[in-house]
C-alpha positions as CSV (number, residue, x, y, z in Angstrom):
1,M,41.8,-25.8,-12.0
2,E,45.4,-24.6,-11.7
3,A,45.0,-22.3,-14.7
4,A,41.9,-20.8,-13.2
5,Q,43.8,-20.2,-9.9
6,K,46.7,-18.5,-11.8
7,R,44.3,-16.3,-13.7
8,A,42.6,-15.3,-10.4
9,A,46.0,-14.5,-8.9
10,V,46.7,-12.2,-11.8
11,Y,43.5,-10.3,-11.3
12,G,43.9,-10.0,-7.5
13,P,41.2,-10.2,-4.9
14,P,37.7,-9.1,-6.0
15,V,36.8,-5.5,-5.4
16,W,34.6,-5.1,-2.4
17,Q,31.0,-4.1,-3.3
18,P,28.2,-3.3,-0.9
19,I,25.6,-6.1,-0.9
20,W,22.9,-4.0,-2.6
21,K,25.1,-3.5,-5.7
22,R,26.0,-7.1,-6.2
23,P,24.2,-8.9,-9.0
24,R,21.2,-10.9,-7.7
25,K,21.3,-14.7,-7.8
26,P,18.5,-15.8,-10.1
27,L,15.5,-17.5,-8.4
28,T,14.6,-21.1,-9.2
29,K,11.1,-21.7,-10.8
30,A,9.9,-23.1,-7.5
31,Q,11.0,-20.0,-5.6
32,K,9.4,-17.7,-8.2
33,K,6.1,-19.6,-7.9
34,E,6.3,-19.5,-4.1
35,R,6.9,-15.8,-4.1
36,L,4.0,-15.2,-6.5
37,R,1.7,-17.4,-4.4
38,K,2.5,-15.4,-1.3
39,Q,2.0,-12.2,-3.2
40,R,-1.4,-13.3,-4.5
41,E,-2.4,-14.3,-1.0
42,R,-1.4,-10.9,0.3
43,L,-3.3,-9.1,-2.4
44,Q,-6.4,-11.2,-2.0
45,A,-6.3,-10.6,1.8
46,A,-6.0,-6.9,1.2
47,G,-9.0,-7.0,-1.2
48,R,-11.1,-8.9,1.4
49,R,-10.2,-6.4,4.1
50,R,-11.2,-3.5,1.8
51,F,-14.4,-5.2,0.9
52,F,-15.5,-5.8,4.5
53,A,-14.4,-2.4,5.6
54,R,-16.7,-0.9,2.9
55,Q,-19.5,-3.2,4.0
56,S,-19.3,-2.2,7.6
57,R,-19.9,1.5,6.9
58,R,-23.3,3.0,7.3
59,P,-24.9,3.1,3.8
60,R,-24.9,6.7,2.7
61,P,-26.5,7.6,-0.6
62,T,-24.1,9.5,-2.7
63,K,-26.5,11.8,-4.4
64,N,-28.5,12.9,-1.4
65,R,-26.9,16.3,-1.5
66,I,-28.7,17.5,-4.6
67,G,-32.1,18.4,-3.0
68,S,-30.8,19.2,0.5
69,A,-29.5,22.8,0.0
70,A,-32.3,24.1,2.2
71,T,-31.5,21.5,4.9
72,R,-27.9,22.5,4.7
73,R,-28.8,26.2,5.1
74,D,-30.9,25.4,8.1
75,A,-28.2,23.3,9.7
76,R,-25.7,26.1,9.1
77,A,-28.0,28.7,10.7
78,L,-28.6,26.4,13.7
79,A,-24.8,25.8,14.1
80,R,-24.2,29.6,14.0
81,L,-26.8,30.0,16.7
82,R,-25.3,27.2,18.8
83,H,-21.8,28.6,18.6
84,S,-22.9,32.2,19.2
85,S,-23.1,33.8,22.7
86,A,-26.9,34.5,22.1
87,W,-27.6,30.8,22.6
88,Q,-26.3,30.6,26.1
């Protein structure tokens, strides 16, 4: 013990380091498992939220745009009319 103290005295006080540069203390296995369990819970909850958010939207067919070019054209013409001064 004395020898260790002498060696420490030779080196002087440890150089100050900001806390984010200090080496991390390794986690125990129990801590690792706990951290992973919480992470898994977090990810599963996010997945559930995403799933139910998707469910709540109105079902819109993705390919309904193929045959509706004429409808789009009509809607565009109506919108032009609606926004023009002739409609008032």
